[in-house]
C-alpha positions in Angstrom: -50.2 -19.9 17.0 -47.8 -18.9 19.8 -48.6 -15.3 21.1 -46.0 -12.4 20.6 -47.1 -9.9 23.7 -45.4 -6.6 21.8 -43.7 -4.1 24.3 -43.0 -1.5 22.6 -39.8 -0.1 23.3 -37.4 1.6 20.8 -34.4 -0.7 19.2 -31.2 0.4 17.5 -31.6 -1.5 14.4 -33.5 -5.0 12.8 -30.6 -6.7 14.4 -31.4 -5.4 18.1 -34.9 -6.5 17.6 -33.8 -9.7 16.2 -31.5 -10.3 19.2 -34.6 -9.0 22.2 -36.5 -11.7 19.9 -34.8 -14.7 20.6 -33.6 -13.5 24.4 -37.3 -13.3 25.3 -37.9 -16.7 23.4 -35.0 -18.1 24.7 -34.1 -19.7 21.2 -30.7 -21.1 20.8 -29.2 -18.5 18.4 -27.9 -21.5 16.8 -31.1 -22.8 16.1 -33.3 -20.3 15.2 -37.3 -21.0 14.3 -37.1 -18.6 11.3 -41.0 -19.1 10.5 -41.8 -17.9 14.8 -39.1 -15.2 14.5 -40.5 -13.9 11.1 -44.1 -13.9 12.8 -43.2 -11.8 15.7 -40.7 -9.6 13.4 -43.6 -8.7 11.2 -45.7 -8.1 14.3 -44.1 -5.8 15.8 -43.3 -3.9 12.5 -47.1 -3.7 12.1 -47.2 -2.4 15.3 -45.3 0.1 15.2 -47.5 1.1 11.2 -50.6 1.2 13.5 -49.1 3.8 16.1 -48.4 5.7 13.1 -44.5 5.8 13.7 -42.1 5.8 10.9 -40.3 2.1 9.9 -36.8 2.8 8.4 -35.9 0.9 5.5 -33.2 -1.4 7.2 -36.3 -3.0 9.4 -38.0 -3.4 5.9 -34.9 -4.9 4.6 -34.4 -7.6 7.1 -38.4 -8.1 6.8 -37.7 -9.3 3.7 -34.5 -11.5 4.5 -36.1 -13.2 7.2 -39.4 -14.0 4.8 -36.8 -15.2 2.2 -34.8 -17.7 4.4 -38.2 -18.4 5.5 -39.2 -19.8 2.2 -36.0 -21.3 1.7 -36.3 -23.3 4.7 -39.9 -25.0 3.6 -38.2 -25.8 0.3 -37.4 -29.8 -0.1 -33.0 -30.4 0.3 -32.0 -30.5 -2.8 -30.5 -34.8 -2.8 -26.6 -34.9 -4.1 -25.9 -38.2 -6.2 -22.1 -37.5 -4.2 -23.2 -38.0 -1.2 -20.0 -36.5 0.4 -21.4 -33.3 -1.0 -24.4 -33.3 1.5 -22.3 -31.5 4.3 -21.8 -28.7 2.0 -25.5 -27.6 1.5 -25.4 -24.2 3.3 -28.2 -23.3 6.0 -29.6 -20.6 4.4 -29.6 -18.8 8.8 -26.0 -19.2 8.5 -25.2 -15.6 7.4 -28.1 -14.3 9.6 -26.7 -16.1 12.6 -23.2 -15.1 11.4 -23.9 -11.7 11.7 -26.2 -11.5 14.6 -23.5 -13.0 17.0 -20.7 -10.0 15.3 -23.8 -7.5 16.7 -24.4 -9.6 20.0 -20.2 -9.4 20.1 -20.1 -5.1 18.9 -23.1 -4.4 21.5 -21.7 -6.2 24.6 -18.6 -4.1 23.7 -20.7 -0.6 23.5 -22.6 -1.4 26.5 -18.9 -2.4 28.5 -17.3 0.8 26.9 -20.3 3.1 28.3 -20.4 1.9 31.8 -16.7 2.8 31.6 -17.5 6.1 30.8 -20.7 6.6 33.2 -18.1 5.3 35.9 -16.0 7.6 34.7 -17.8 11.0 35.0 -18.6 10.2 38.6 -15.1 10.4 39.4 -12.5 13.5 40.4 -8.8 13.3 39.5 -6.1 15.8 41.2 -5.0 18.3 38.4 -1.6 17.3 36.6 0.8 19.4 38.5 3.1 21.9 36.4 6.4 20.4 36.6 7.7 22.4 33.5 9.7 24.9 35.0 12.2 21.4 36.3 15.1 20.8 34.2 15.2 17.5 33.5 18.7 17.4 33.1 19.9 19.5 36.1 18.0 17.7 38.0 19.2 14.2 37.1 23.3 15.7 37.0 24.2 15.1 40.7 22.5 11.6 41.2 24.6 8.2 41.5 24.1 4.9 42.9 25.9 6.1 46.3 23.6 9.0 46.8 20.7 6.6 45.9 21.7 4.0 48.7 22.5 6.9 51.2 18.6 8.2 50.9 17.3 5.0 50.8 19.0 3.7 54.0 18.1 7.2 55.7 14.5 6.5 54.7 14.5 2.7 56.1 16.1 4.2 59.0 13.6 6.8 59.8 10.6 4.1 58.7 12.2 1.9 61.4 12.6 4.0 64.3 9.3 5.5 63.7 7.9 2.0 65.0 10.4 1.7 67.9 8.9 2.0 71.3 10.9 2.5 74.3 10.3 2.9 77.7 10.9 6.6 78.8 11.5 6.9 82.3 11.8 10.5 84.1 14.6 11.8 85.5 14.6 14.2 88.4 17.7 16.4 88.7 17.1 19.8 90.7 19.8 23.1 90.0 19.9 22.6 93.6 21.8 19.2 93.2 23.7 20.3 89.9 25.3 23.2 92.3 26.1 21.2 95.4 28.1 18.7 93.0 29.7 21.3 91.6 30.6 22.9 94.4 31.8 19.1 96.3 34.0 19.2 93.3 35.2 22.8 93.1 36.5 22.5 96.7 38.8 19.0 95.3 39.9 20.4 91.8 40.4 24.7 91.3 39.3 24.1 87.5 36.9 21.8 86.3 36.4 21.2 82.5 32.8 21.0 81.2 33.8 18.3 79.6 34.7 16.1 81.9 31.4 16.9 83.9 29.2 15.6 81.4 31.1 12.8 80.4 28.8 10.3 82.5 26.1 12.7 82.4 22.5 11.3 81.2 20.8 14.5 79.3 18.9 15.5 81.9 21.8 16.1 84.2 23.7 17.3 81.1 20.8 20.0 80.5 20.7 21.4 84.0 24.6 21.7 84.4 25.0 23.6 81.1 22.0 25.8 83.0 23.6 26.1 86.1 27.0 27.1 84.6 25.4 29.3 82.3 23.3 31.7 85.1 27.1 31.3 87.2 28.7 33.1 84.1 25.8 35.6 83.5 26.8 36.8 87.4 30.3 37.0 86.7 31.1 33.6 88.6 32.1 31.4 86.0 32.4 27.8 87.5 33.6 25.8 84.3 
């Protein structure tokens, strides 16, 4: 007789206990040794009883079911005159196996759900912003395909330009140089157009010319 090492722990029900016994003994659920499992199941109930713990009716009912299956397994198989009916002889364990499989599936789903809830409880989420003040009709009123395409192109151009790296050359153009060039041009022409002056100039030169012209205008000396 196999000795069953009882580890007292709480089970959700008789099915939970049976599945645990099957796993501990590494038993094929489709070929349960009923005599062995029944003995271990009853040993567990006896231990609970000795500890003065309450045994619920569903455990008692399962014990009775196991004893009944065990007794049926001990009976000789009925011999049928028609051999084709031999396959129809029901295994006394079949109903129990089906219930165990269903319970195992249910327990797995339950455990997966519990793990998911535990994970969710440790997560923090950004609160939903209040968009109740936005009128959806007004918001989409002027929206059309052309506007969407223009907006998309603008975004793409800005995005691409972010990654364009160009060589920066420090340009030096002093106010003294600008004044010298302006005086030289004024000697040839009494009047100079500012637009003509900056037509072939770079950014640094344009800013310097503008600054010199601005200061000259402040002093009453109009250059351009």
